[in-house]
ZADO-1210 file (C-alpha; in nm, 4 decimals, padded with zeros to 6 digits):
<atoms>
<atom x="07.2751" y="00.3034" z="01.0586" code="UNK" pos="1"/>
<atom x="06.9782" y="00.3042" z="01.2938" code="UNK" pos="2"/>
<atom x="07.0057" y="00.4117" z="01.6517" code="UNK" pos="3"/>
<atom x="06.9856" y="00.1504" z="01.9263" code="UNK" pos="4"/>
<atom x="06.6678" y="00.3084" z="02.0691" code="UNK" pos="5"/>
<atom x="06.4962" y="00.2963" z="01.7272" code="UNK" pos="6"/>
<atom x="06.5760" y="-00.0721" z="01.6857" code="UNK" pos="7"/>
<atom x="06.4575" y="-00.1393" z="02.0401" code="UNK" pos="8"/>
<atom x="06.1304" y="00.0489" z="01.9810" code="UNK" pos="9"/>
<atom x="06.0667" y="-00.1402" z="01.6567" code="UNK" pos="10"/>
<atom x="06.1368" y="-00.4712" z="01.8332" code="UNK" pos="11"/>
<atom x="05.8935" y="-00.3863" z="02.1126" code="UNK" pos="12"/>
<atom x="05.6256" y="-00.2855" z="01.8619" code="UNK" pos="13"/>
<atom x="05.6749" y="-00.6126" z="01.6764" code="UNK" pos="14"/>
<atom x="05.6474" y="-00.8133" z="01.9998" code="UNK" pos="15"/>
<atom x="05.3290" y="-00.6267" z="02.0916" code="UNK" pos="16"/>
<atom x="05.1833" y="-00.7071" z="01.7487" code="UNK" pos="17"/>
<atom x="05.2755" y="-01.0757" z="01.7903" code="UNK" pos="18"/>
<atom x="05.1063" y="-01.0845" z="02.1330" code="UNK" pos="19"/>
<atom x="04.7924" y="-00.9224" z="01.9920" code="UNK" pos="20"/>
<atom x="04.7828" y="-01.1705" z="01.7056" code="UNK" pos="21"/>
<atom x="04.8295" y="-01.4653" z="01.9443" code="UNK" pos="22"/>
<atom x="04.5453" y="-01.3394" z="02.1639" code="UNK" pos="23"/>
<atom x="04.3190" y="-01.2972" z="01.8594" code="UNK" pos="24"/>
<atom x="04.4042" y="-01.6501" z="01.7431" code="UNK" pos="25"/>
<atom x="04.3294" y="-01.7929" z="02.0877" code="UNK" pos="26"/>
<atom x="03.9903" y="-01.6196" z="02.0983" code="UNK" pos="27"/>
<atom x="03.9033" y="-01.7459" z="01.7505" code="UNK" pos="28"/>
<atom x="04.0085" y="-02.0997" z="01.8489" code="UNK" pos="29"/>
<atom x="03.7941" y="-02.0865" z="02.1649" code="UNK" pos="30"/>
<atom x="03.4937" y="-01.9595" z="01.9675" code="UNK" pos="31"/>
<atom x="03.5348" y="-02.2366" z="01.7105" code="UNK" pos="32"/>
<atom x="03.5588" y="-02.4978" z="01.9860" code="UNK" pos="33"/>
<atom x="03.2461" y="-02.3598" z="02.1573" code="UNK" pos="34"/>
<atom x="03.0525" y="-02.3737" z="01.8281" code="UNK" pos="35"/>
<atom x="03.1553" y="-02.7367" z="01.7770" code="UNK" pos="36"/>
<atom x="03.0573" y="-02.8262" z="02.1323" code="UNK" pos="37"/>
<atom x="02.7164" y="-02.6624" z="02.0956" code="UNK" pos="38"/>
<atom x="02.6547" y="-02.8583" z="01.7749" code="UNK" pos="39"/>
<atom x="02.7436" y="-03.1856" z="01.9490" code="UNK" pos="40"/>
<atom x="02.5065" y="-03.1605" z="02.2448" code="UNK" pos="41"/>
<atom x="02.1318" y="-03.1816" z="02.1804" code="UNK" pos="42"/>
<atom x="01.9316" y="-02.8648" z="02.2265" code="UNK" pos="43"/>
<atom x="01.6352" y="-03.0463" z="02.3823" code="UNK" pos="44"/>
<atom x="01.7117" y="-03.3129" z="02.6403" code="UNK" pos="45"/>
<atom x="01.5874" y="-03.6568" z="02.5504" code="UNK" pos="46"/>
<atom x="01.5631" y="-03.5953" z="02.1788" code="UNK" pos="47"/>
<atom x="01.8367" y="-03.7792" z="02.0005" code="UNK" pos="48"/>
<atom x="01.6868" y="-03.7338" z="01.6585" code="UNK" pos="49"/>
<atom x="01.4145" y="-03.5195" z="01.5018" code="UNK" pos="50"/>
<atom x="01.0945" y="-03.7178" z="01.5228" code="UNK" pos="51"/>
<atom x="01.2007" y="-03.9268" z="01.8203" code="UNK" pos="52"/>
<atom x="00.9137" y="-03.7736" z="02.0186" code="UNK" pos="53"/>
<atom x="00.6631" y="-03.9026" z="01.7656" code="UNK" pos="54"/>
<atom x="00.8286" y="-04.2426" z="01.7657" code="UNK" pos="55"/>
<atom x="00.8137" y="-04.2715" z="02.1441" code="UNK" pos="56"/>
<atom x="00.4475" y="-04.1605" z="02.1449" code="UNK" pos="57"/>
<atom x="00.3550" y="-04.4263" z="01.8872" code="UNK" pos="58"/>
<atom x="00.5509" y="-04.6903" z="02.0809" code="UNK" pos="59"/>
<atom x="00.3729" y="-04.5976" z="02.4047" code="UNK" pos="60"/>
<atom x="00.0373" y="-04.6091" z="02.2255" code="UNK" pos="61"/>
<atom x="00.1156" y="-04.9521" z="02.0759" code="UNK" pos="62"/>
<atom x="00.2237" y="-05.0951" z="02.4134" code="UNK" pos="63"/>
<atom x="-00.0762" y="-04.9701" z="02.6070" code="UNK" pos="64"/>
<atom x="-00.2783" y="-05.2384" z="02.7823" code="UNK" pos="65"/>
<atom x="-00.5664" y="-05.3749" z="02.5828" code="UNK" pos="66"/>
<atom x="-00.9232" y="-05.4111" z="02.7063" code="UNK" pos="67"/>
<atom x="-00.9875" y="-05.6614" z="02.9822" code="UNK" pos="68"/>
<atom x="-01.1102" y="-05.9970" z="02.8584" code="UNK" pos="69"/>
<atom x="-01.4861" y="-06.0392" z="02.8934" code="UNK" pos="70"/>
<atom x="-01.6026" y="-06.3096" z="03.1299" code="UNK" pos="71"/>
<atom x="-01.9057" y="-06.5113" z="03.0236" code="UNK" pos="72"/>
</atoms>
């Protein structure tokens, strides 16, 4: 039969291991959540899609005012 102090020491070691594992899991969960959040927000403000800068430039060019009508 094991001594009371041996059982107590083993129980404390097991609890310490469970705490360490829980902390490691929490850190991994936070890192995963941060990666997902960084994928969701755009890296460059105002660009919702690759090529949207080109699209807006072409739209601005197409909507520019034309030449003034000539008066005769």
